C-alpha positions, 0 to 999 in steps of 0.5 A, a space after each residue: 110656372 113659365 109664362 108661355 105655359 100660362 099663356 097656353 092654359 089661358 087660350 084654352 080657357 074657354 073649353 073649361 067654361 064650356 065643359 062646366 056649362 055642359 055639366 050644369 045643363 046635364 045635372 038641371 036636365 037629369 039630377 042623377 046623371 053623373 051618379 048613374 054614369 059613375 055606377 056603371 058602364 053598360 053600352 049595348 053598342 061599339 061604335 069603330 069610326 074615323 078620327 075626323 072631328 066632324 063625325 062625333 059618334 054619340 051625337 049623330 047617333 042621339 046617345 048620351 055618354 055611357 050609351 056608346 063604346 067608342 073607337 076611333 082612327 084615320 079611316 075607321 080601319 080594323 087591322 089585325 096586328 093593331 093591338 089598340 083596336 083589338 083590345 077595344 073590341 075585346 074589351 067591349 065584347 067580353 066584359 061590356 057584352 055589347 050586342 052590336 059592333 058598328 063600322 062607320 066611315 064617312 063620305 069626304 074621308 081624308 084618309 080615303 082621299 089620300 090613299 086614293 091620291 097615292 101622294 107620299 105623306 110619311 109615316 101614314 102611308 103604311 096605314 093608308 096601304 090597307 085602303 090602297 089594297 082595298 082599292 086594288 081589289 076593286 079597281 075594275 069597279 072604281 074605274 068603271 064609274 068614270 067620275 073621281 067624286 063617285 070613285 071616292 064615295 064608293 071606295 069609302 063605302 068599300 073600305 067600311 064593308 072591308 072593315 066590317 068583314 075584318 071585324 067579323 073574321 076576328 078570333 074574338 067575335 068568332 069566340 063570342 059567337 061559338 059560346 052563344 053571345 048575341 052580337 051583330 056586325 054592321 057596316 054604316 057610312 055617314 054623309 057630312 052634307 046633310 048629317 044622315 047615317 046609311 046602312 050599307 046592308 051588311 049585318 052579320 051574326 051567328 046565323 050568317 056567314 060572310 
């Protein structure tokens, strides 16, 4: 094996050590934990969140592996041409039969800041265009705030609300509701500064029209 490859592997040895300690800790706490994990995957929730490494979905919800099905991308977007996101959504709803779809953004999102700043970054500009569309629709409200930090926070919230609506409008969700499946779509946001989640008061199910 080339020396360069060995060096890289050695640099990541601490991650394997962390993994072994974690597995041992889980086994001590629940001896049958991994047997149960292998046996089935039956989460009640689908989390659509940001790729930001500071927002670990399971941990901030206090849930164990297997209890939360997760899809993450830059700025937690739900785009109707994104087959990756739509495939996760369909599998979660049609196969896993999740009961809740949670779109969760976070304050201080780099994707939101980049979209608002409109500085060319390359390929990702095409992805951030969806956030800029949201910004344009709400520009009078954002400009009226008169404070850039407040405008960024509000754009984070507006983006989450738009993505929750996008989830609701998919044929995947509508087909599930038409066949009587219990399903609720939520919009949440997370604050890095205190580790707390906030409900943006968007909850849509078969009894509500968005």
